[in-house]
Structure formats: structure tokens, C-alpha cells
TORPA-4810 file (N, C-alpha, C, O; in nm, 3 decimals):
<nodes>
NODE_1_-1.606_1.695_2.208_-1.665_1.564_2.223_-1.767_1.541_2.112_-1.843_1.631_2.076_M
NODE_2_-1.767_1.421_2.060_-1.863_1.385_1.956_-1.979_1.312_2.023_-1.957_1.213_2.093_I
NODE_3_-2.103_1.360_2.003_-2.218_1.293_2.066_-2.223_1.144_2.031_-2.210_1.106_1.915_P
NODE_4_-2.242_1.062_2.135_-2.247_0.917_2.114_-2.111_0.851_2.112_-2.102_0.729_2.117_G
NODE_5_-2.005_0.930_2.106_-1.869_0.877_2.105_-1.783_0.957_2.203_-1.697_1.035_2.160_F
NODE_6_-1.807_0.940_2.333_-1.738_1.024_2.431_-1.587_1.007_2.434_-1.516_1.097_2.478_P
NODE_7_-1.537_0.892_2.387_-1.393_0.869_2.391_-1.325_0.895_2.256_-1.206_0.868_2.240_D
NODE_8_-1.400_0.947_2.160_-1.343_0.972_2.027_-1.234_1.077_2.034_-1.242_1.173_2.111_A
NODE_9_-1.134_1.058_1.953_-1.024_1.153_1.945_-1.000_1.185_1.797_-0.908_1.132_1.735_Q
NODE_10_-1.085_1.271_1.740_-1.077_1.294_1.596_-0.945_1.355_1.549_-0.900_1.324_1.439_P
NODE_11_-0.882_1.439_1.629_-0.755_1.498_1.587_-0.647_1.390_1.581_-0.569_1.385_1.486_I
NODE_12_-0.643_1.304_1.683_-0.546_1.195_1.683_-0.572_1.102_1.564_-0.478_1.056_1.500_A
NODE_13_-0.699_1.075_1.534_-0.733_0.992_1.419_-0.690_1.054_1.288_-0.639_0.986_1.199_G
NODE_14_-0.709_1.185_1.277_-0.667_1.256_1.155_-0.516_1.249_1.139_-0.466_1.222_1.029_L
NODE_15_-0.444_1.273_1.246_-0.297_1.268_1.240_-0.251_1.126_1.205_-0.161_1.109_1.122_I
NODE_16_-0.311_1.025_1.268_-0.276_0.886_1.237_-0.304_0.852_1.092_-0.223_0.787_1.027_G
NODE_17_-0.420_0.895_1.042_-0.454_0.869_0.903_-0.356_0.936_0.807_-0.318_0.877_0.706_G
NODE_18_-0.317_1.059_0.838_-0.218_1.127_0.754_-0.084_1.055_0.755_-0.016_1.046_0.652_L
NODE_19_-0.046_1.004_0.871_0.081_0.931_0.881_0.077_0.800_0.803_0.175_0.762_0.739_M
NODE_20_-0.037_0.730_0.809_-0.052_0.607_0.731_-0.045_0.638_0.582_0.023_0.568_0.507_I
NODE_21_-0.114_0.742_0.539_-0.111_0.782_0.399_0.028_0.822_0.354_0.070_0.787_0.244_G
NODE_22_0.100_0.894_0.439_0.236_0.934_0.406_0.328_0.813_0.393_0.408_0.805_0.299_L
NODE_23_0.316_0.718_0.486_0.398_0.597_0.480_0.368_0.518_0.352_0.459_0.468_0.287_A
NODE_24_0.240_0.507_0.318_0.202_0.435_0.196_0.255_0.506_0.072_0.303_0.442_-0.021_A
NODE_25_0.248_0.639_0.071_0.299_0.716_-0.044_0.450_0.703_-0.057_0.502_0.689_-0.168_A
NODE_26_0.521_0.708_0.055_0.667_0.693_0.051_0.705_0.556_-0.003_0.796_0.543_-0.084_I
NODE_27_0.634_0.454_0.043_0.663_0.318_-0.002_0.636_0.304_-0.152_0.716_0.245_-0.225_M
NODE_28_0.523_0.358_-0.198_0.488_0.345_-0.339_0.579_0.430_-0.427_0.631_0.382_-0.528_L
NODE_29_0.600_0.555_-0.390_0.682_0.643_-0.472_0.831_0.612_-0.460_0.905_0.624_-0.557_L
NODE_30_0.875_0.572_-0.340_1.017_0.545_-0.318_1.063_0.409_-0.366_1.174_0.396_-0.420_G
NODE_31_0.979_0.307_-0.348_1.019_0.171_-0.383_0.934_0.110_-0.493_0.966_0.003_-0.546_L
NODE_32_0.823_0.177_-0.527_0.733_0.122_-0.626_0.657_0.000_-0.575_0.612_-0.082_-0.654_G
NODE_33_0.643_-0.012_-0.442_0.578_-0.126_-0.381_0.459_-0.080_-0.299_0.457_0.033_-0.249_R
NODE_34_0.359_-0.166_-0.284_0.241_-0.139_-0.203_0.273_-0.167_-0.057_0.340_-0.266_-0.026_I
NODE_35_0.226_-0.083_0.032_0.249_-0.099_0.176_0.141_-0.187_0.238_0.075_-0.147_0.333_A
NODE_36_0.123_-0.306_0.184_0.028_-0.402_0.239_0.097_-0.484_0.346_0.201_-0.545_0.321_G
NODE_37_0.041_-0.486_0.465_0.106_-0.551_0.577_0.121_-0.702_0.554_0.224_-0.759_0.590_V
NODE_38_0.021_-0.767_0.496_0.032_-0.912_0.477_0.146_-0.947_0.382_0.220_-1.043_0.406_S
NODE_39_0.161_-0.871_0.275_0.271_-0.896_0.182_0.406_-0.867_0.245_0.503_-0.940_0.222_G
NODE_40_0.413_-0.760_0.323_0.539_-0.726_0.390_0.572_-0.829_0.498_0.689_-0.864_0.517_L
NODE_41_0.470_-0.880_0.569_0.494_-0.982_0.671_0.542_-1.111_0.605_0.634_-1.176_0.656_A
NODE_42_0.482_-1.148_0.492_0.525_-1.268_0.420_0.669_-1.252_0.373_0.748_-1.347_0.381_A
NODE_43_0.704_-1.136_0.325_0.841_-1.110_0.278_0.939_-1.111_0.396_1.047_-1.168_0.385_R
NODE_44_0.901_-1.048_0.507_0.989_-1.040_0.624_1.017_-1.177_0.684_1.127_-1.201_0.733_A
NODE_45_0.918_-1.266_0.682_0.934_-1.399_0.741_0.990_-1.500_0.643_1.014_-1.615_0.680_T
NODE_46_1.011_-1.460_0.519_1.066_-1.550_0.420_0.963_-1.639_0.351_0.999_-1.729_0.276_G
NODE_47_0.833_-1.614_0.376_0.729_-1.692_0.311_0.710_-1.651_0.166_0.650_-1.724_0.088_L
NODE_48_0.761_-1.534_0.130_0.750_-1.485_-0.007_0.887_-1.435_-0.051_0.962_-1.377_0.027_S
NODE_49_0.917_-1.459_-0.176_1.045_-1.413_-0.229_1.028_-1.288_-0.315_1.126_-1.231_-0.363_S
NODE_50_0.903_-1.244_-0.333_0.879_-1.125_-0.414_0.832_-1.011_-0.324_0.793_-1.032_-0.210_S
NODE_51_0.838_-0.892_-0.377_0.792_-0.776_-0.303_0.907_-0.684_-0.267_1.011_-0.683_-0.333_G
NODE_52_0.888_-0.609_-0.162_0.988_-0.512_-0.117_1.115_-0.586_-0.075_1.110_-0.704_-0.043_A
NODE_53_1.228_-0.517_-0.075_1.350_-0.580_-0.023_1.326_-0.631_0.120_1.254_-0.568_0.198_P
NODE_54_1.385_-0.745_0.153_1.357_-0.808_0.282_1.388_-0.715_0.398_1.313_-0.713_0.496_R
NODE_55_1.495_-0.639_0.392_1.530_-0.547_0.501_1.422_-0.442_0.524_1.391_-0.407_0.638_G
NODE_56_1.365_-0.392_0.416_1.256_-0.294_0.425_1.134_-0.359_0.490_1.070_-0.300_0.576_V
NODE_57_1.104_-0.481_0.447_0.988_-0.552_0.502_1.006_-0.578_0.651_0.912_-0.558_0.728_A
NODE_58_1.124_-0.622_0.692_1.152_-0.647_0.834_1.140_-0.518_0.914_1.078_-0.516_1.020_V
NODE_59_1.198_-0.409_0.863_1.190_-0.280_0.933_1.045_-0.234_0.946_1.005_-0.183_1.051_A
NODE_60_0.967_-0.252_0.842_0.826_-0.211_0.845_0.749_-0.291_0.949_0.674_-0.234_1.028_F
NODE_61_0.767_-0.423_0.950_0.694_-0.510_1.042_0.739_-0.486_1.186_0.655_-0.487_1.277_I
NODE_62_0.866_-0.465_1.210_0.913_-0.434_1.345_0.864_-0.297_1.388_0.833_-0.275_1.506_I
NODE_63_0.857_-0.204_1.294_0.813_-0.068_1.326_0.668_-0.056_1.369_0.634_0.036_1.443_G
NODE_64_0.582_-0.148_1.325_0.440_-0.141_1.363_0.421_-0.154_1.514_0.365_-0.062_1.574_L
NODE_65_0.464_-0.263_1.578_0.446_-0.270_1.724_0.537_-0.174_1.799_0.501_-0.125_1.906_P
NODE_66_0.655_-0.147_1.744_0.747_-0.055_1.810_0.687_0.085_1.816_0.696_0.152_1.919_L
NODE_67_0.628_0.129_1.706_0.563_0.260_1.704_0.447_0.268_1.801_0.429_0.368_1.871_G
NODE_68_0.366_0.160_1.806_0.254_0.156_1.900_0.304_0.160_2.044_0.245_0.227_2.128_A
NODE_69_0.411_0.089_2.071_0.468_0.085_2.207_0.519_0.224_2.247_0.497_0.267_2.360_W
NODE_70_0.585_0.294_2.156_0.635_0.428_2.185_0.520_0.524_2.212_0.525_0.602_2.307_I
NODE_71_0.416_0.518_2.131_0.299_0.603_2.153_0.234_0.571_2.287_0.193_0.661_2.360_V
NODE_72_0.224_0.441_2.320_0.166_0.402_2.449_0.249_0.457_2.565_0.192_0.503_2.665_A
NODE_73_0.380_0.453_2.553_0.466_0.508_2.658_0.446_0.658_2.673_0.440_0.710_2.785_L
NODE_74_0.438_0.727_2.561_0.425_0.873_2.564_0.287_0.920_2.608_0.274_1.026_2.668_L
NODE_75_0.184_0.842_2.578_0.047_0.886_2.606_-0.015_0.821_2.729_-0.125_0.858_2.768_S
NODE_76_0.054_0.727_2.789_-0.003_0.658_2.904_-0.082_0.535_2.866_-0.139_0.469_2.953_G
NODE_77_-0.086_0.501_2.739_-0.153_0.380_2.694_-0.302_0.394_2.677_-0.362_0.495_2.715_G
NODE_78_-0.361_0.294_2.621_-0.505_0.287_2.597_-0.553_0.157_2.661_-0.500_0.050_2.630_V
NODE_79_-0.653_0.164_2.748_-0.701_0.039_2.807_-0.765_-0.050_2.700_-0.842_-0.003_2.616_P
NODE_80_-0.731_-0.177_2.703_-0.783_-0.270_2.603_-0.809_-0.405_2.668_-0.739_-0.446_2.761_A
NODE_81_-0.910_-0.472_2.619_-0.938_-0.609_2.662_-0.943_-0.697_2.538_-0.981_-0.653_2.429_T
NODE_82_-0.906_-0.820_2.556_-0.899_-0.913_2.444_-0.974_-1.041_2.479_-0.981_-1.079_2.595_F
NODE_83_-1.030_-1.107_2.377_-1.097_-1.236_2.403_-0.994_-1.344_2.435_-0.873_-1.319_2.434_P
NODE_84_-1.042_-1.462_2.463_-0.955_-1.576_2.496_-0.853_-1.600_2.385_-0.883_-1.580_2.267_A
NODE_85_-0.731_-1.642_2.423_-0.627_-1.665_2.321_-0.669_-1.761_2.210_-0.633_-1.740_2.094_P
NODE_86_-0.745_-1.865_2.243_-0.789_-1.960_2.140_-0.872_-1.892_2.033_-0.857_-1.921_1.914_G
NODE_87_-0.960_-1.803_2.076_-1.044_-1.729_1.981_-0.959_-1.639_1.893_-0.985_-1.625_1.774_L
NODE_88_-0.857_-1.577_1.952_-0.768_-1.491_1.873_-0.691_-1.572_1.768_-0.671_-1.526_1.656_L
NODE_89_-0.649_-1.692_1.805_-0.576_-1.776_1.710_-0.666_-1.816_1.594_-0.626_-1.809_1.478_I
NODE_90_-0.787_-1.859_1.625_-0.883_-1.897_1.519_-0.913_-1.776_1.430_-0.915_-1.788_1.308_V
NODE_91_-0.937_-1.662_1.493_-0.967_-1.540_1.416_-0.849_-1.503_1.326_-0.868_-1.465_1.211_A
NODE_92_-0.728_-1.514_1.378_-0.609_-1.484_1.299_-0.594_-1.576_1.179_-0.556_-1.531_1.071_G
NODE_93_-0.623_-1.704_1.199_-0.616_-1.799_1.088_-0.720_-1.767_0.981_-0.693_-1.777_0.861_L
NODE_94_-0.840_-1.729_1.024_-0.945_-1.693_0.929_-0.906_-1.568_0.851_-0.927_-1.559_0.730_I
NODE_95_-0.850_-1.471_0.922_-0.806_-1.348_0.855_-0.693_-1.380_0.756_-0.692_-1.329_0.644_V
NODE_96_-0.600_-1.465_0.797_-0.492_-1.504_0.707_-0.543_-1.573_0.582_-0.494_-1.548_0.472_G
NODE_97_-0.643_-1.660_0.598_-0.704_-1.727_0.483_-0.770_-1.624_0.391_-0.754_-1.630_0.269_F
NODE_98_-0.843_-1.531_0.450_-0.909_-1.427_0.371_-0.810_-1.337_0.299_-0.835_-1.291_0.188_G
NODE_99_-0.698_-1.313_0.363_-0.593_-1.231_0.302_-0.537_-1.300_0.178_-0.513_-1.235_0.076_T
NODE_100_-0.516_-1.429_0.187_-0.467_-1.503_0.071_-0.573_-1.510_-0.037_-0.543_-1.495_-0.156_R
NODE_101_-0.698_-1.534_0.004_-0.809_-1.543_-0.090_-0.829_-1.411_-0.164_-0.856_-1.411_-0.284_L
NODE_102_-0.817_-1.299_-0.093_-0.839_-1.168_-0.152_-0.714_-1.105_-0.212_-0.718_-0.989_-0.255_G
NODE_103_-0.605_-1.179_-0.215_-0.477_-1.130_-0.270_-0.430_-1.003_-0.201_-0.378_-0.913_-0.266_S
NODE_104_-0.448_-0.997_-0.071_-0.400_-0.882_0.005_-0.487_-0.855_0.126_-0.593_-0.915_0.142_G
NODE_105_-0.440_-0.766_0.209_-0.508_-0.735_0.334_-0.578_-0.599_0.327_-0.576_-0.532_0.224_C
NODE_106_-0.638_-0.562_0.438_-0.712_-0.436_0.440_-0.621_-0.317_0.417_-0.663_-0.218_0.356_T
NODE_107_-0.497_-0.323_0.464_-0.407_-0.209_0.441_-0.368_-0.199_0.294_-0.365_-0.090_0.237_S
NODE_108_-0.338_-0.312_0.234_-0.300_-0.310_0.092_-0.413_-0.267_0.003_-0.396_-0.182_-0.085_G
NODE_109_-0.531_-0.325_0.024_-0.647_-0.291_-0.060_-0.712_-0.160_-0.014_-0.739_-0.072_-0.095_H
NODE_110_-0.737_-0.148_0.116_-0.814_-0.035_0.167_-0.742_0.098_0.164_-0.803_0.201_0.139_G
NODE_111_-0.613_0.096_0.188_-0.537_0.221_0.187_-0.473_0.243_0.050_-0.495_0.345_-0.015_V
NODE_112_-0.393_0.146_0.009_-0.316_0.164_-0.114_-0.399_0.142_-0.240_-0.389_0.219_-0.336_C
NODE_113_-0.480_0.038_-0.241_-0.559_0.007_-0.360_-0.666_0.111_-0.388_-0.684_0.151_-0.503_G
NODE_114_-0.736_0.156_-0.283_-0.840_0.258_-0.304_-0.779_0.389_-0.352_-0.837_0.458_-0.436_L
NODE_115_-0.662_0.424_-0.299_-0.600_0.550_-0.340_-0.556_0.546_-0.485_-0.540_0.650_-0.548_S
NODE_116_-0.536_0.425_-0.540_-0.499_0.409_-0.681_-0.621_0.380_-0.767_-0.608_0.359_-0.888_R
NODE_117_-0.740_0.380_-0.706_-0.867_0.351_-0.774_-0.866_0.214_-0.842_-0.922_0.197_-0.950_L
NODE_118_-0.803_0.116_-0.776_-0.801_-0.020_-0.827_-0.940_-0.081_-0.814_-0.997_-0.084_-0.704_S
NODE_119_-0.995_-0.131_-0.925_-1.129_-0.191_-0.921_-1.132_-0.313_-0.828_-1.227_-0.332_-0.752_R
NODE_120_-1.029_-0.394_-0.835_-1.023_-0.512_-0.747_-1.022_-0.469_-0.601_-1.091_-0.529_-0.518_R
NODE_121_-0.944_-0.367_-0.568_-0.936_-0.320_-0.429_-1.068_-0.260_-0.383_-1.106_-0.275_-0.266_S
NODE_122_-1.137_-0.192_-0.472_-1.268_-0.135_-0.436_-1.364_-0.248_-0.402_-1.436_-0.241_-0.302_I
NODE_123_-1.366_-0.353_-0.483_-1.455_-0.466_-0.458_-1.418_-0.540_-0.329_-1.505_-0.571_-0.248_M
NODE_124_-1.290_-0.567_-0.311_-1.245_-0.641_-0.193_-1.269_-0.560_-0.066_-1.310_-0.615_0.036_V
NODE_125_-1.243_-0.430_-0.071_-1.266_-0.345_0.046_-1.414_-0.341_0.081_-1.450_-0.342_0.198_T
NODE_126_-1.501_-0.337_-0.020_-1.645_-0.342_0.006_-1.682_-0.475_0.073_-1.766_-0.478_0.163_A
NODE_127_-1.618_-0.583_0.030_-1.643_-0.713_0.094_-1.590_-0.715_0.238_-1.657_-0.766_0.327_L
NODE_128_-1.470_-0.661_0.261_-1.416_-0.652_0.397_-1.514_-0.577_0.488_-1.551_-0.624_0.595_F
NODE_129_-1.554_-0.461_0.441_-1.641_-0.375_0.522_-1.777_-0.442_0.544_-1.828_-0.444_0.656_M
NODE_130_-1.835_-0.497_0.439_-1.964_-0.564_0.452_-1.957_-0.682_0.549_-2.048_-0.703_0.628_G
NODE_131_-1.849_-0.758_0.542_-1.830_-0.871_0.634_-1.819_-0.822_0.778_-1.873_-0.883_0.870_S
NODE_132_-1.748_-0.713_0.795_-1.735_-0.656_0.929_-1.867_-0.607_0.984_-1.900_-0.632_1.100_G
NODE_133_-1.944_-0.538_0.900_-2.077_-0.490_0.943_-2.167_-0.607_0.980_-2.235_-0.604_1.082_F
NODE_134_-2.166_-0.711_0.896_-2.250_-0.828_0.922_-2.207_-0.900_1.049_-2.292_-0.945_1.127_A
NODE_135_-2.078_-0.911_1.072_-2.028_-0.976_1.193_-2.071_-0.902_1.318_-2.116_-0.964_1.414_T
NODE_136_-2.057_-0.771_1.318_-2.099_-0.691_1.433_-2.250_-0.705_1.455_-2.295_-0.722_1.569_V
NODE_137_-2.327_-0.699_1.348_-2.473_-0.712_1.361_-2.510_-0.848_1.420_-2.594_-0.855_1.509_A
NODE_138_-2.448_-0.955_1.371_-2.476_-1.089_1.422_-2.432_-1.104_1.568_-2.502_-1.167_1.647_L
NODE_139_-2.319_-1.048_1.602_-2.270_-1.057_1.740_-2.361_-0.979_1.835_-2.384_-1.021_1.949_M
NODE_140_-2.412_-0.867_1.789_-2.507_-0.791_1.871_-2.638_-0.868_1.889_-2.695_-0.870_1.998_R
NODE_141_-2.685_-0.930_1.782_-2.807_-1.010_1.791_-2.788_-1.127_1.888_-2.881_-1.164_1.960_L
NODE_142_-2.669_-1.185_1.889_-2.639_-1.298_1.976_-2.610_-1.254_2.119_-2.598_-1.338_2.208_A
NODE_143_-2.597_-1.123_2.141_-2.569_-1.073_2.276_-2.422_-1.081_2.313_-2.387_-1.067_2.431_G
NODE_144_-2.335_-1.104_2.215_-2.192_-1.117_2.243_-2.124_-0.981_2.265_-2.019_-0.973_2.329_A
NODE_145_-2.185_-0.875_2.213_-2.129_-0.741_2.236_-2.240_-0.644_2.269_-2.214_-0.526_2.291_I
</nodes>
């Protein structure tokens, strides 16, 4: 147990991180493409004509919830609560806007870009993280969390 984090599962986190890194490496070395979820989602839905082959993008996007569902079945699931659907929709639109503005998402910049030492990805990831820290701090000040 980690003090202050009674529900932490560092071994599971390490294994998950290794699997994400492996998937990103396979995508980059095998197809020469970045495993950024926003780009793959745009390709899978037909919003983009560039990037990974459409079949690969569709398989990747379907595999994300499918993999989570399989793990939930095998492990008994993880209890989760979510805010009101309207808030989720607004948050999703804001994230989508930021993804377009930053030319990629946290997976593309944070996992793939940082591993390639991309200056743009380093800057954008710092902005992602800083925005997240500021949001949590403001929400705590407001008593929302």
C-alpha cells in the first residue's frame, strides 16, 4: 500500500504503461504512424483521409473499449461515478477543440511525442498537464471535489 493512496495499484499501472508503450512502438515501427487516439478516431470515422489505414484505425478504436470491457469482466470491474451527461458532452467538445488546436491528443503528444523528444509535444504536454493541475486546484477551491 502506498501511504495516502490506499487504492493504488502500482504493479497494474506499470503493466498498463508497458502495454501502452508496446502498442505505440508497434504502431510507429510497424506502420510508421503515431498511435494518437484523436487521429485514429478521425480516420476511423472518416473525418480524416490521412493517417493509418482505415482498418487499422477502426480496429484500434474498437479495441480500446473492448479491452477495457474484457479487463472489467476478468477483474470484477472498478467502481466509477460520472457527472451529468450534459457536463460530459460539454467537456468532450472542449477536449475535442483542444485536440484540434494542439494538433493531437494526450496520447499522441504525451506518449508518442515525448518518447520521440518532439519539442512541440513537450510544450503541448506541459500545457495539458498545467491545465489539468489548474483545473483541479480551481475545482477544489470551489468545493466541487
